[in-house]
C-alpha positions as CSV (number, residue, x, y, z in Angstrom):
1,M,139.0,134.6,50.6
2,S,142.1,132.9,52.3
3,E,144.7,133.4,54.9
4,A,147.9,134.4,54.7
5,H,150.2,131.8,53.0
6,T,154.1,132.2,54.3
7,T,155.7,131.0,57.5
8,E,156.4,134.5,59.2
9,A,153.0,135.8,58.5
10,A,149.9,135.7,61.0
11,L,147.4,133.4,60.1
12,R,144.2,135.0,59.2
13,F,140.7,134.9,58.5
14,D,139.9,137.9,56.5
15,D,136.0,137.3,54.7
16,R,135.9,134.0,56.4
17,V,132.7,133.4,58.1
18,A,132.9,131.0,61.6
19,I,130.3,129.5,63.8
20,V,131.4,128.6,67.3
21,T,128.7,126.8,69.5
22,G,129.0,127.4,73.3
23,A,130.8,130.2,72.7
24,G,129.6,132.5,75.4
25,R,131.9,131.5,77.8
26,G,135.1,129.4,78.5
27,L,137.0,127.3,75.3
28,G,134.2,128.6,73.0
29,R,134.6,132.2,73.9
30,T,138.1,132.1,73.6
31,Y,137.9,130.5,70.2
32,A,135.4,133.3,69.0
33,L,137.3,136.2,70.3
34,E,140.6,134.8,68.9
35,L,139.0,134.6,65.2
36,A,137.4,138.0,65.2
37,K,140.6,139.3,66.3
38,R,141.9,137.7,63.2
39,G,139.4,139.0,60.9
40,A,136.9,136.2,60.9
41,K,133.1,137.1,61.1
42,V,131.9,135.1,63.9
43,V,128.3,133.9,64.7
44,V,128.3,133.5,68.7
45,N,126.1,130.6,69.5
46,D,125.3,130.0,73.5
47,L,122.0,129.0,74.6
48,G,123.0,130.6,78.0
49,G,122.0,127.5,80.0
50,S,123.6,125.9,83.2
51,K,126.1,123.4,82.6
52,S,123.8,120.8,82.9
53,G,121.6,121.8,80.3
54,G,118.7,121.8,82.8
55,D,117.3,125.7,82.4
56,D,115.8,128.1,79.8
57,G,118.7,129.7,78.9
58,S,120.0,133.3,78.8
59,A,121.3,135.7,76.0
60,S,123.7,137.6,78.1
61,P,126.5,135.2,77.5
62,A,126.4,135.3,73.7
63,D,125.5,139.2,73.7
64,E,128.3,139.9,75.9
65,V,130.7,138.2,73.4
66,V,129.1,139.8,70.6
67,A,129.9,143.1,72.3
68,I,133.2,142.5,72.7
69,I,133.9,141.4,69.3
70,K,132.3,144.6,68.0
71,E,134.2,146.9,70.4
72,M,137.4,145.4,68.8
73,G,136.2,146.6,65.5
74,G,135.1,142.9,64.5
75,D,132.0,141.6,63.1
76,A,129.7,139.2,64.8
77,V,126.0,138.0,65.8
78,A,124.7,136.1,68.7
79,S,122.8,132.6,68.4
80,Y,120.5,131.6,71.0
81,D,119.5,128.3,69.5
82,S,119.8,125.0,71.0
83,V,122.3,122.6,69.0
84,S,120.2,119.6,70.6
85,T,117.4,119.9,68.0
86,A,117.5,119.8,64.0
87,E,115.6,123.0,64.1
88,G,118.1,124.6,66.3
89,G,121.0,123.1,64.2
90,E,119.4,124.5,61.0
91,A,118.8,127.8,62.6
92,I,122.4,128.5,63.6
93,V,123.7,127.8,60.1
94,Q,120.9,130.4,58.6
95,A,121.8,133.0,61.3
96,A,125.6,133.1,59.6
97,L,124.1,132.9,56.1
98,D,121.5,135.7,56.9
99,A,124.3,137.8,58.4
100,F,127.3,137.2,56.3
101,G,126.1,135.1,52.9
102,R,128.2,131.8,53.6
103,V,129.7,129.6,56.5
104,D,133.7,128.5,56.4
105,V,134.7,127.5,59.7
106,L,132.5,125.4,62.4
107,V,133.8,124.5,65.9
108,N,131.3,122.5,67.6
109,N,132.1,123.2,71.0
110,A,128.8,122.9,73.1
111,G,128.5,120.8,76.0
112,I,126.8,119.8,79.1
113,L,127.3,117.6,81.9
114,R,125.1,115.2,83.7
115,D,127.9,113.0,85.8
116,K,126.5,109.7,87.4
117,S,127.8,106.4,87.9
118,F,126.6,103.8,85.4
119,L,124.1,102.0,87.3
120,K,122.5,105.6,88.8
121,M,122.4,106.7,85.2
122,E,118.7,107.2,84.0
123,P,117.9,107.7,80.7
124,E,117.5,111.0,81.0
125,H,120.8,111.4,82.1
126,W,122.0,109.3,78.9
127,Q,119.8,111.1,76.3
128,A,120.6,114.9,77.5
129,V,124.3,114.7,77.0
130,L,124.0,112.6,73.7
131,D,121.5,115.4,72.4
132,V,124.1,118.1,73.1
133,H,127.6,116.7,72.4
134,L,126.8,113.9,69.7
135,S,123.3,114.7,68.2
136,G,124.1,118.6,68.5
137,A,127.3,118.4,66.5
138,Y,125.3,116.4,63.6
139,Y,122.4,118.8,63.3
140,V,125.0,122.3,63.0
141,T,127.5,120.3,61.2
142,R,125.2,118.7,58.3
143,P,123.4,122.3,56.8
144,A,127.1,123.6,57.2
145,F,128.6,121.1,55.5
146,S,126.0,121.2,52.7
147,K,127.5,124.8,52.2
148,M,130.7,124.2,52.2
149,K,130.6,121.4,49.8
150,E,128.9,124.2,47.7
151,Q,131.7,126.5,47.6
152,G,134.5,123.8,48.0
153,Y,135.9,125.2,50.9
154,G,135.5,124.1,55.0
155,R,137.0,123.6,58.3
156,I,135.3,121.6,60.9
157,V,136.4,120.9,64.3
158,M,134.9,118.7,67.0
159,T,135.4,118.5,70.4
160,T,136.0,114.9,72.3
161,S,137.8,114.5,75.4
162,A,140.1,112.4,77.2
163,A,136.9,110.5,78.9
164,G,136.0,109.8,75.5
165,L,139.4,108.6,74.2
166,Y,140.6,106.7,77.8
167,G,137.5,106.9,80.0
168,N,136.5,108.2,83.0
169,F,134.7,107.2,86.3
170,G,130.7,108.2,86.3
171,Q,130.8,109.6,82.5
172,A,129.2,107.3,80.5
173,N,127.2,109.1,78.8
174,Y,129.8,112.1,78.2
175,A,132.3,109.7,77.3
176,A,130.0,107.7,74.9
177,A,129.1,111.1,73.0
178,K,132.5,112.2,73.0
179,M,133.7,109.1,71.3
180,G,131.3,109.3,68.8
181,L,132.2,112.5,67.5
182,V,135.5,110.6,66.5
183,G,133.8,108.1,64.8
184,L,131.6,111.2,63.1
185,M,135.0,113.1,62.0
186,N,136.0,109.9,60.2
187,V,133.4,109.6,58.2
188,L,133.1,113.5,57.6
189,A,136.7,113.8,56.5
190,I,136.3,111.2,53.9
191,E,133.4,112.8,52.6
192,G,134.6,116.2,52.7
193,G,138.2,115.2,50.7
194,R,137.6,116.2,47.4
195,Y,135.7,119.5,48.4
196,D,138.6,120.6,50.6
197,I,136.9,120.2,53.8
198,K,139.0,119.3,56.5
199,V,137.5,117.7,59.9
200,N,139.6,117.5,63.0
201,T,139.0,116.8,66.5
202,V,140.6,118.3,69.6
203,A,140.4,117.0,73.0
204,P,141.3,120.0,75.7
205,V,142.3,119.8,78.8
206,A,141.2,123.1,80.0
207,A,139.7,125.0,83.1
208,S,135.8,125.4,82.3
209,R,132.4,125.4,84.2
210,L,132.6,121.4,83.3
211,T,136.0,121.0,85.0
212,E,134.9,123.2,87.8
213,G,136.2,121.7,91.1
214,L,138.2,118.9,89.2
215,F,141.8,120.5,89.9
216,P,143.6,122.3,92.4
217,P,143.7,126.2,92.3
218,D,147.5,125.9,90.8
219,I,146.8,123.6,88.2
220,V,143.6,125.4,87.1
221,E,146.2,128.4,86.4
222,K,147.9,126.7,84.0
223,M,144.9,125.1,82.3
224,A,143.2,128.3,80.6
225,P,141.4,128.1,77.1
226,E,144.4,130.0,75.7
227,Y,146.6,127.1,76.1
228,V,144.4,125.2,73.8
229,A,143.2,128.2,71.5
230,P,146.0,128.2,69.0
231,L,145.3,124.7,67.9
232,V,141.9,125.1,67.4
233,I,142.8,128.4,65.3
234,F,145.3,126.3,63.3
235,L,142.8,123.6,62.5
236,C,140.3,126.1,61.3
237,S,142.8,127.8,58.7
238,S,143.1,127.1,55.0
239,R,147.1,126.3,56.0
240,C,145.6,123.3,57.9
241,P,146.7,120.4,55.5
242,E,145.5,117.4,57.5
243,S,142.1,116.1,58.0
244,G,140.8,113.3,60.3
245,G,143.0,113.9,62.9
246,I,142.8,113.8,67.2
247,Y,144.7,116.3,68.9
248,N,145.2,116.7,72.8
249,A,145.9,120.2,74.0
250,G,146.3,121.9,76.9
251,M,148.7,123.9,79.6
252,G,150.9,124.7,76.2
253,A,151.2,121.0,75.4
254,F,150.1,119.2,72.4
255,N,150.0,116.0,70.6
256,R,148.1,113.6,68.6
257,A,146.3,110.7,69.6
258,A,144.9,107.9,67.1
259,V,143.6,104.4,66.9
260,V,146.1,102.0,65.9
261,T,145.7,98.3,65.2
262,G,148.7,95.6,66.1
263,S,150.0,93.4,63.4
264,W,147.3,90.3,62.2
265,K,147.9,86.8,63.5
266,S,146.5,84.4,61.4
267,L,144.9,81.3,62.7
268,G,142.8,78.2,61.4
269,T,142.2,77.4,57.7
270,K,139.1,77.3,55.4
271,D,138.4,73.7,56.4
272,A,139.3,74.3,60.3
273,P,138.5,77.5,61.9
274,P,140.4,78.8,64.8
275,T,139.3,77.9,68.1
276,P,138.3,79.4,71.6
277,E,141.8,77.3,72.7
278,A,144.0,78.8,70.0
279,I,142.8,82.2,70.7
280,R,143.7,81.7,74.3
281,D,147.3,80.3,73.5
282,L,147.8,83.4,71.1
283,F,145.8,85.7,73.3
284,Q,149.2,87.4,74.3
285,P,150.9,88.0,70.9
286,L,147.5,88.6,69.6
287,R,146.7,91.6,72.1
288,A,150.9,93.4,71.6
289,L,151.1,96.4,69.7
290,D,154.5,95.7,68.6
291,S,153.6,96.9,64.9
292,R,151.2,99.9,64.9
293,D,149.1,100.7,61.9
294,E,146.7,103.4,61.2
295,Y,144.0,102.9,58.8
296,P,142.3,105.4,56.8
297,D,139.2,103.7,56.6
298,A,137.2,100.8,57.4
299,M,137.8,99.2,54.1
300,A,141.6,99.5,54.4
301,A,141.0,97.9,58.0
302,V,139.1,95.1,56.5
303,S,141.6,94.7,53.7
304,G,144.6,94.3,56.2
305,A,142.4,91.6,57.7
306,M,142.3,89.9,54.3
307,G,146.3,90.4,53.6
308,A,146.9,88.6,56.6
309,V,144.9,85.5,55.7
310,P,146.6,83.3,53.0
311,L,144.5,82.6,49.9
312,E,144.1,79.5,48.4
313,K,144.5,79.8,44.8
314,S,141.8,78.7,42.5
315,T,142.8,76.7,39.4
316,K,139.9,77.5,37.4
317,K,141.0,81.2,37.4
318,K,144.5,80.2,36.1
319,E,142.7,78.1,33.4
320,K,140.6,81.2,32.7
321,S,143.4,83.6,32.5
322,G,145.6,81.3,30.9
323,G,147.8,80.7,34.3
324,D,150.5,83.8,34.4
325,G,148.1,86.1,32.3
326,P,149.5,87.9,29.1
327,A,152.8,89.2,28.3
328,L,153.0,92.7,29.1
329,T,153.2,95.2,26.6
330,P,152.0,98.9,25.9
331,E,149.4,97.2,23.4
332,T,148.6,94.6,26.1
333,V,147.5,97.4,28.5
334,A,145.8,99.2,26.0
335,G,143.8,96.3,25.0
336,L,142.6,95.5,28.5
337,F,141.4,99.3,28.9
338,E,138.9,98.5,25.6
339,K,138.0,95.6,27.4
340,M,136.5,97.5,30.1
341,T,134.2,98.6,27.6
342,E,133.1,95.2,26.6
343,I,132.2,93.9,30.1
344,F,130.9,97.5,31.6
345,Q,127.5,96.8,33.3
346,P,125.3,100.3,32.3
347,G,122.4,99.1,34.8
348,P,124.5,99.8,38.2
349,A,125.7,102.9,36.2
350,K,122.5,104.4,36.0
351,G,122.7,108.1,37.9
352,L,126.2,107.9,38.7
353,S,128.8,110.6,37.7
354,V,132.4,109.1,38.7
355,V,135.5,109.9,37.2
356,F,138.5,107.2,38.0
357,Q,142.0,108.4,37.0
358,Y,144.1,105.2,36.4
359,S,147.8,106.0,36.8
360,I,149.6,102.9,35.7
361,T,153.3,102.7,36.3
362,G,156.1,100.8,34.3
363,E,157.3,100.2,31.2
364,C,153.7,99.5,29.6
365,G,151.9,101.9,31.8
366,G,150.5,105.5,31.4
367,E,147.6,107.9,32.4
368,W,144.1,106.8,31.4
369,I,140.4,107.9,32.2
370,V,137.5,106.2,33.1
371,A,134.3,108.3,33.0
372,V,130.9,107.1,34.2
373,E,128.4,109.4,33.3
374,D,124.4,108.3,34.0
375,G,125.0,104.7,32.2
376,T,127.7,105.8,29.7
377,L,131.2,104.9,29.8
378,R,134.0,106.8,28.2
379,I,137.8,105.6,28.1
380,E,140.6,107.8,26.8
381,K,144.4,108.1,27.6
382,G,145.3,111.3,29.5
383,K,144.9,112.9,32.9
384,A,141.6,114.3,34.4
385,D,141.4,117.6,35.7
386,N,139.4,116.6,38.9
387,P,138.9,112.9,39.1
388,T,136.7,111.3,41.6
389,T,139.1,108.6,42.8
390,T,143.1,108.0,41.5
391,L,144.1,104.5,41.6
392,I,147.5,104.3,41.2
393,M,149.5,100.7,40.5
394,A,152.1,99.0,38.2
395,D,151.4,97.5,35.0
396,E,151.9,94.4,36.0
397,V,149.2,94.4,38.8
398,F,146.7,96.2,36.7
399,A,147.0,93.0,34.1
400,A,146.8,90.7,37.3
401,I,143.5,92.2,38.5
402,T,141.5,93.0,35.0
403,T,142.9,89.1,34.2
404,R,141.4,88.1,37.8
405,Q,144.8,87.0,38.7
406,M,144.9,89.1,41.8
407,S,141.7,90.7,43.5
408,A,141.7,94.6,43.7
409,M,141.1,93.8,47.7
410,A,144.4,91.9,47.8
411,A,146.4,94.5,45.6
412,Y,145.1,97.2,48.3
413,S,145.6,95.1,51.3
414,Q,149.5,94.3,50.0
415,K,149.8,98.0,49.1
416,K,150.3,97.0,45.4
417,L,147.3,99.3,44.7
418,V,147.3,103.1,46.1
419,I,144.1,105.0,46.1
420,K,143.7,108.6,46.3
421,G,140.4,110.7,46.2
422,D,137.0,109.1,47.0
423,L,138.1,106.0,48.4
424,M,134.5,104.5,48.9
425,K,133.7,105.4,45.3
426,S,136.5,102.9,44.0
427,Q,134.0,100.2,45.4
428,L,132.0,100.6,42.6
429,I,134.3,99.3,40.3
430,E,133.6,95.6,40.7
431,K,130.2,96.2,40.3
432,L,130.5,98.4,37.1
433,F,132.7,96.0,35.3
434,K,132.6,92.2,35.4
435,F,136.4,91.5,35.2
């Protein structure tokens, strides 16, 4: 069920099933044909409508691509359902299941244009574009994601645009939808991580019906979809190691785009919040990108802000924990894990099934499993086969967190705590244990 795993060998998709939306023409057609050439069984989805999406559609574009795939010895079926409804999205995925029994790859490529300057953009222009690009990706991805989760494998590619990433006159609807797809990808990359579902986004620079007339003929020749397809095919393969990436592709040139955050600037105190005048005076350093951090999720971004703010120490916590906390020994660390059984909260644990792997480094460290199953708790030394979330920290950091010398959020923001796997599940710890 996997493609070739050597650098020299071609990437193959034998026994894989791929869905490509908007695959009757342009980029989608090229993706579908290339996937089929490399062994994939393909659902060629295309409503067959105009580039504005204003007609009832035609079966011929999807049928033509299916015919080409079959002529070259491949296997494909056509789908004429619209991505712009939940029923259409379900039907597209069901077509893959009915014909081939599974779905491994989804390329969300379908799109329309209704360009107008913002004040001339009526609600129907706005909604029609969002329905196809953003809602359409949701409607098809949701049932596909469910099947991928069941089988423990999947590759999803979203299609954004330079208009969404950077803006373009007259395309408020299109740009909003395309940037929305980046947000959707960010969440799915997190939620799909433990199921080997990789979700990435491509921003094509290519000649298509949607870009017709925008570029001179000599440039159009260099903007063939074939110059974008190699990146998309790689992102669809089992050899793609990354998830949550945005990639520009066109004319044989490729790079990665990213949302980056400059260094935090702290102003004010608890008793004296910052003023607008203070922001004015700091505005140039504040807007500078002298350092560029990429955050894997919203929690990391919030942690970055918290790490930039000097925290006032609580004398009550010092008294409660005895000042500097317990002297560290292996027995002390074991005792702290034993204490977790005493402070466990079975109420919030009802219905939960989660395994935390604690990897404690240092002389007093070790591997510990903290498993919660429907209101019950199991703690033991060792390594779990498939933990939900892995928490890596030094023995002294673990002791500081469990004795309330340091918050887990502060440890994470200061990079003293590394979290792998399902990051969102790590937030349950403070609800499950009253440190």
